[in-house]
C-alpha positions as CSV (number, residue, x, y, z in Angstrom):
1,M,0.1,0.0,-0.1
2,E,1.2,3.5,-0.9
3,I,1.0,6.5,1.2
4,I,1.5,9.9,-1.1
5,I,1.3,13.1,0.8
6,E,1.6,16.1,-1.4
7,L,1.7,19.0,1.1
8,I,5.1,20.9,0.8
9,D,6.2,20.9,4.6
10,E,8.3,17.9,4.9
11,N,7.7,17.7,8.7
12,I,4.1,17.4,8.1
13,Q,4.5,15.2,5.5
14,K,6.1,13.0,8.1
15,Q,3.7,13.2,10.6
16,I,0.8,12.3,8.3
17,K,2.4,9.5,7.1
18,E,2.9,8.0,10.5
19,E,-0.6,8.7,11.4
20,L,-1.6,7.2,8.2
21,E,0.7,4.0,8.7
22,Y,-1.1,3.6,12.4
23,L,-4.5,4.1,11.1
24,L,-4.3,1.7,8.4
25,I,-3.7,-1.2,10.8
26,I,-7.5,-0.9,10.9
27,A,-8.0,-1.8,7.3
28,E,-5.5,-4.6,7.5
29,S,-7.4,-6.0,10.4
30,M,-10.7,-6.1,8.9
31,E,-11.9,-9.5,7.6
32,P,-11.1,-10.0,5.0
33,P,-8.4,-7.5,4.8
34,L,-9.3,-4.5,2.6
35,R,-7.1,-4.1,-0.8
36,I,-6.2,-0.5,-0.8
37,H,-3.9,0.5,-3.3
38,Q,-3.1,4.2,-2.6
39,I,-3.9,6.7,0.3
40,L,-3.4,10.2,-1.2
41,V,-3.4,13.7,0.7
42,P,-3.1,16.2,-2.1
43,M,-2.7,20.0,-2.1
44,D,-6.1,20.5,-3.9
45,F,-8.7,18.1,-3.0
46,E,-11.1,19.0,-5.6
47,A,-8.7,19.3,-8.3
48,K,-7.1,16.0,-7.6
49,I,-10.4,14.3,-7.8
50,R,-11.5,15.9,-10.8
51,V,-7.8,14.4,-12.5
52,L,-8.2,11.0,-11.0
53,T,-12.2,10.7,-11.9
54,K,-12.2,12.8,-15.4
55,E,-15.1,14.5,-13.6
56,D,-14.8,18.1,-14.4
57,N,-17.6,19.5,-12.6
58,Y,-16.9,17.4,-9.2
59,K,-17.5,19.3,-6.0
60,F,-16.4,18.7,-2.6
61,Q,-19.2,21.0,-1.3
62,R,-22.4,20.0,-2.4
63,G,-26.2,21.4,-1.7
64,L,-27.7,24.6,-1.8
65,E,-25.3,27.8,-0.9
66,N,-27.0,28.3,2.5
67,A,-27.0,24.8,3.5
68,Q,-24.1,22.8,1.9
69,V,-22.5,19.7,3.2
70,T,-18.6,19.2,2.7
71,V,-16.9,15.9,1.3
72,A,-13.7,15.0,3.5
73,A,-12.8,11.8,1.8
74,K,-13.6,10.0,-1.5
75,I,-13.0,6.4,-2.6
76,I,-11.9,6.1,-6.3
77,E,-11.5,2.7,-8.0
78,S,-8.4,2.7,-10.2
79,K,-7.0,0.2,-12.6
80,D,-4.1,-0.6,-9.8
81,G,-6.9,-0.7,-7.2
82,I,-8.6,1.2,-4.6
83,I,-7.3,4.9,-3.9
84,I,-8.7,6.9,-0.8
85,V,-8.2,10.6,-1.5
86,V,-8.1,12.6,2.0
87,S,-8.9,16.4,1.9
88,P,-6.0,18.1,3.2
89,F,-8.3,20.4,5.6
90,L,-8.5,17.4,8.0
91,Y,-5.3,18.4,9.0
92,L,-6.2,21.7,10.0
93,P,-5.5,22.5,14.3
94,T,-9.9,22.1,14.7
95,F,-9.1,18.2,13.6
96,D,-7.2,15.6,15.3
97,T,-6.2,11.7,15.1
98,M,-9.6,10.6,16.6
99,I,-11.7,12.7,13.9
100,R,-9.5,11.3,11.3
101,C,-9.6,7.5,12.5
102,F,-13.5,8.3,12.2
103,I,-13.6,9.5,8.9
104,L,-11.2,6.9,7.4
105,T,-12.9,4.1,9.2
106,H,-16.0,5.5,7.6
107,E,-14.3,4.9,4.0
108,F,-12.7,1.7,5.0
109,T,-16.6,0.4,5.7
110,H,-17.8,1.5,2.4
111,I,-15.1,-0.7,0.7
112,M,-16.0,-3.7,3.0
113,N,-19.8,-2.9,2.4
114,K,-19.1,-3.5,-1.2
115,D,-18.2,-7.0,-0.7
116,R,-20.7,-7.5,1.9
117,F,-24.0,-6.2,0.6
118,P,-25.7,-8.4,-2.2
119,K,-25.9,-7.4,-5.9
120,V,-29.0,-5.8,-6.8
121,P,-31.2,-7.8,-9.2
122,K,-31.4,-5.7,-12.8
123,D,-35.1,-7.7,-13.7
124,L,-37.6,-4.7,-12.8
125,F,-36.7,-0.8,-13.1
126,S,-38.7,0.0,-10.2
127,S,-37.4,-2.5,-7.7
128,E,-33.5,-2.0,-9.0
129,N,-34.1,1.7,-8.5
130,Y,-35.6,1.3,-4.9
131,L,-33.0,-1.2,-3.8
132,E,-30.1,0.8,-5.1
133,N,-31.3,3.8,-3.3
134,L,-31.7,1.6,-0.2
135,Y,-28.2,0.1,-0.2
136,T,-26.7,3.8,-0.8
137,L,-28.3,5.1,2.3
138,F,-27.7,2.0,4.3
139,D,-24.2,2.0,3.2
140,E,-23.6,5.1,4.8
141,Y,-25.5,4.3,8.1
142,V,-23.5,1.2,8.4
143,A,-20.3,3.1,7.9
144,D,-21.2,5.8,10.3
145,R,-22.4,3.3,13.2
146,F,-19.3,1.0,12.7
147,S,-17.0,4.0,12.7
148,F,-18.4,5.6,15.8
149,H,-18.1,2.0,17.4
150,L,-14.6,1.5,16.6
151,T,-13.3,4.9,17.1
152,E,-14.8,5.3,20.6
153,R,-13.4,2.2,21.6
154,L,-10.0,3.1,20.4
155,F,-9.7,6.6,21.6
156,P,-10.8,8.4,24.7
157,P,-12.9,11.4,23.7
158,T,-10.7,14.4,22.9
159,D,-11.8,18.0,23.0
160,A,-11.5,18.3,19.5
161,W,-13.8,14.9,19.0
162,K,-16.5,16.6,21.5
163,L,-16.5,20.1,19.6
164,Y,-16.7,17.7,16.2
165,N,-19.7,15.8,17.5
166,K,-21.4,18.7,19.4
167,N,-25.0,18.7,18.5
168,G,-23.9,15.8,16.1
169,V,-27.7,14.8,15.2
170,L,-29.0,18.3,14.5
171,S,-26.0,19.3,13.1
172,Y,-26.9,17.0,9.9
173,I,-30.6,16.8,10.1
174,N,-30.9,20.7,10.5
175,P,-29.2,21.6,7.2
176,S,-31.1,18.9,5.1
177,S,-34.4,20.2,6.5
178,H,-33.7,23.7,5.5
179,P,-36.7,25.3,3.9
180,S,-34.6,26.1,1.0
181,Y,-34.4,22.5,-0.1
182,Y,-38.1,22.0,0.0
183,E,-38.6,25.1,-2.1
184,K,-35.8,23.8,-4.5
185,I,-37.6,20.4,-5.2
186,K,-41.1,21.9,-5.0
187,T,-40.2,24.5,-7.8
188,E,-38.5,21.9,-10.0
189,I,-41.9,20.0,-9.8
190,E,-43.8,23.1,-11.0
191,K,-41.1,23.5,-13.5
192,F,-41.7,20.1,-14.7
193,R,-45.6,20.5,-15.1
194,I,-44.5,22.8,-18.0
195,H,-41.4,21.3,-19.7
196,G,-42.6,17.5,-19.1
197,D,-39.0,16.2,-19.5
198,V,-38.4,13.5,-16.8
199,N,-34.7,13.5,-17.3
200,L,-34.2,17.1,-16.8
201,H,-36.2,17.0,-13.7
202,W,-34.2,14.4,-12.6
203,K,-31.0,15.9,-13.1
204,N,-32.3,19.1,-11.5
205,V,-33.4,17.3,-8.1
206,V,-31.0,14.5,-7.7
207,E,-28.1,16.4,-6.0
208,A,-30.9,18.1,-3.6
209,M,-32.2,14.6,-2.8
210,N,-28.7,13.0,-1.9
211,V,-27.8,15.7,0.3
212,I,-30.9,15.6,2.2
213,S,-30.9,11.8,2.4
214,I,-27.2,11.2,3.3
215,S,-27.3,14.3,6.0
216,T,-30.4,12.9,7.4
217,V,-28.8,9.2,7.9
218,H,-25.8,10.6,9.6
219,G,-27.8,12.2,11.9
220,F,-29.9,9.5,12.8
221,A,-26.8,7.0,12.8
222,S,-25.5,9.2,15.6
223,H,-28.4,9.3,17.6
224,H,-29.1,5.7,17.4
225,Q,-25.4,5.1,18.2
226,H,-25.7,7.2,21.1
227,P,-29.0,7.0,22.6
228,N,-28.2,8.2,26.2
229,E,-26.2,11.3,24.9
230,Y,-29.0,12.2,22.8
231,A,-32.2,11.1,24.9
232,D,-33.5,14.9,25.3
233,T,-32.4,15.7,21.5
234,K,-35.8,16.6,19.8
235,I,-36.0,15.7,16.1
236,P,-37.7,18.4,14.1
237,I,-40.5,17.3,11.9
238,T,-40.0,18.8,8.6
239,P,-41.3,17.7,4.8
240,F,-38.2,15.5,4.9
241,V,-38.0,14.4,8.4
242,N,-41.6,12.7,8.8
243,S,-43.0,9.3,9.7
244,K,-42.1,8.1,6.4
245,T,-38.4,9.2,7.4
246,L,-38.6,7.7,10.8
247,D,-39.9,4.4,9.6
248,L,-36.9,4.1,7.3
249,M,-34.4,5.3,9.9
250,E,-35.9,2.7,12.1
251,Y,-35.9,-0.1,9.2
252,F,-31.7,0.5,9.0
253,K,-31.6,0.8,12.7
254,I,-32.8,-3.0,13.0
255,K,-30.9,-4.4,9.9
256,Y,-27.7,-3.0,11.5
257,E,-28.2,-4.3,14.9
258,N,-29.3,-7.5,13.7
259,Q,-26.3,-7.8,11.1
260,E,-28.4,-8.1,8.2
261,T,-27.7,-7.2,4.6
262,D,-30.7,-8.2,2.6
263,L,-32.8,-5.3,2.2
264,S,-35.3,-7.0,-0.2
265,D,-38.1,-6.4,2.5
266,G,-37.4,-2.7,2.3
267,I,-38.6,-1.8,-1.0
268,E,-42.2,-0.4,0.1
269,I,-40.7,1.7,3.1
270,M,-38.2,3.0,0.3
271,S,-41.0,3.8,-1.9
272,N,-42.9,5.7,0.6
273,Y,-40.0,7.8,1.7
274,L,-39.0,9.1,-1.9
275,T,-42.6,10.3,-2.1
276,N,-41.1,12.9,0.2
277,F,-39.4,14.6,-2.9
278,G,-42.2,13.5,-5.2
279,V,-40.4,10.3,-6.8
280,K,-42.3,7.3,-7.7
281,F,-40.6,4.6,-10.1
282,E,-42.8,2.2,-12.3
283,D,-42.3,-0.6,-14.3
284,R,-43.0,-0.6,-18.1
285,P,-42.7,-3.1,-21.0
286,G,-39.1,-4.0,-21.7
287,N,-37.9,-3.0,-18.5
288,Q,-37.7,0.6,-19.7
289,G,-39.6,2.0,-16.4
290,Y,-40.8,5.7,-15.7
291,I,-40.2,7.9,-12.9
292,Y,-43.5,9.3,-11.8
293,V,-43.4,13.2,-10.7
294,L,-45.5,13.7,-7.8
295,D,-47.0,17.0,-6.1
296,I,-45.4,17.5,-2.4
């Protein structure tokens, strides 16, 4: 496994490499050991990912301007193997080894889940799309909960960790519940009623849907992992955090705690959840399928 640090200061390079070598013991101890080709800390996170993925429009900050989320690390599959690109901002003074352990273990768990989760059947458009969305969110949920479990066993809580996780539930749920996201999706639905182009509509709403859903999962994963700490935390009820959302989060909780990876019984729960965004998948002849755009 190769560790590449592109930062200029040699002392900082040495410190980062020593820490990564220590944290990579976690990846090597997983069963089976993770096949990671390279860990890369670039000078410019966004630019490096654009080069490696050839995605010229890649953004490490996603979502609407007043409620964005920031990507701290990214997994890239190359011809030589898996590359984990780590953002240099994780080495600012506000972050410490415990936080970086949590973030790296989160990425390690994504790699592990790829082999653990069953393949999604491609026979029906609707079930394929519901299951793909279901596994994407469950992957995030599992990665968070396992990372909390491991990190908090390896380290006593540091001041930086306490600050990082302060209001850890609401710091994820509140941005994803920001009224601007509801207005964005509702406006796009109204535009769709005029232009009628399903593909255009999907392109215009999918990032907002992903930001809302993944941020919500992060919040509930923390809540479920720390039931005593967040016992008095009041989860706000919003257009995107409602009974359908709570059903999905409870479903993830049960599956994770029972160590189950078969989500085929969760299609109806996922279908109900996606109606929060006005989305309904339908099968059509020839497995072409169609995305209904519902009002919200």
